[in-house]
C-alpha positions as CSV (number, residue, x, y, z in Angstrom):
1,M,16.2,12.4,26.0
2,A,15.9,11.2,22.4
3,K,17.6,13.4,19.6
4,L,15.8,14.6,16.9
5,V,17.5,15.9,13.8
6,E,16.3,18.0,10.7
7,C,17.5,17.6,7.4
8,V,16.3,19.9,4.6
9,P,17.8,18.4,1.3
10,N,17.0,20.2,-2.1
11,F,16.6,18.8,-5.7
12,S,17.1,20.2,-8.8
13,V,13.8,18.2,-9.8
14,S,10.0,19.2,-9.4
15,R,6.9,17.1,-9.2
16,E,5.8,19.2,-12.2
17,K,8.3,18.6,-14.7
18,D,9.7,15.4,-13.7
19,P,7.2,13.4,-11.5
20,A,8.7,9.7,-11.9
21,V,12.1,11.1,-10.5
22,F,10.2,13.3,-7.8
23,Q,7.9,10.5,-6.8
24,G,11.3,8.5,-6.3
25,L,12.7,11.3,-3.9
26,V,9.7,10.8,-2.0
27,D,9.8,6.9,-2.0
28,T,13.4,6.9,-1.1
29,A,12.9,9.4,1.9
30,N,9.6,7.1,3.1
31,S,12.1,3.8,2.8
32,I,14.5,5.3,5.5
33,P,13.7,3.7,9.0
34,G,13.3,6.2,11.6
35,C,13.0,9.3,9.2
36,F,9.6,11.1,8.9
37,V,9.0,13.2,6.1
38,F,7.6,16.5,7.5
39,D,7.3,18.4,4.4
40,V,7.9,18.4,0.7
41,Q,7.5,21.8,-1.7
42,S,7.9,21.3,-5.2
43,D,8.3,24.4,-7.3
44,G,8.1,23.8,-11.3
45,N,9.0,27.1,-12.2
46,H,12.6,26.9,-10.7
47,N,12.5,22.9,-11.4
48,R,13.4,22.7,-7.3
49,C,11.9,20.5,-4.7
50,V,12.9,20.7,-0.9
51,F,12.1,18.0,1.7
52,T,11.8,18.8,5.7
53,L,13.1,15.4,7.4
54,L,13.0,14.4,10.7
55,G,14.1,11.6,12.4
56,S,17.1,10.2,14.9
57,P,20.6,11.0,14.2
58,E,21.1,7.5,12.8
59,A,18.3,7.9,10.5
60,M,19.6,11.3,9.1
61,G,22.8,9.7,8.4
62,E,21.4,6.9,6.6
63,A,19.8,9.6,4.4
64,D,22.8,11.7,3.9
65,G,24.9,8.9,3.2
66,D,27.0,9.4,6.7
67,S,25.9,6.2,8.5
68,D,28.0,3.3,9.6
69,A,26.7,0.9,7.3
70,D,27.2,3.4,4.3
71,S,31.1,4.1,5.1
72,D,32.9,2.1,2.6
73,K,30.2,2.8,-0.2
74,D,31.7,5.4,-1.3
75,S,34.6,3.6,-2.6
76,E,32.3,2.2,-5.1
77,N,31.7,5.6,-6.8
78,D,33.9,8.2,-7.5
79,G,35.4,9.3,-3.9
80,N,33.4,12.3,-3.8
81,G,31.7,11.4,-0.7
82,D,28.3,11.7,-2.6
83,D,27.0,8.2,-1.3
84,S,23.8,9.2,-0.3
85,R,20.4,7.4,-0.7
86,F,19.2,10.1,-2.7
87,T,21.4,10.0,-5.4
88,V,20.0,9.7,-8.6
């Protein structure tokens, strides 16, 4: 049986306040092989958006920067583990 993982990241940006950054997040999510953007909610009053992503464990690892392909990527930044594809 195939495994399915749900990931629900939220960001301090909204479609209403910063459409270019918001669209960049949507485009990034859509670019990850095996990742399906199930839902996106945006709240301009609170400057937040929440994504619901579904996919294989490997795809979700790629989305949150936890994949083997990115295992040495954190050495390129400050070492805080923030090597997500969603880093803006």
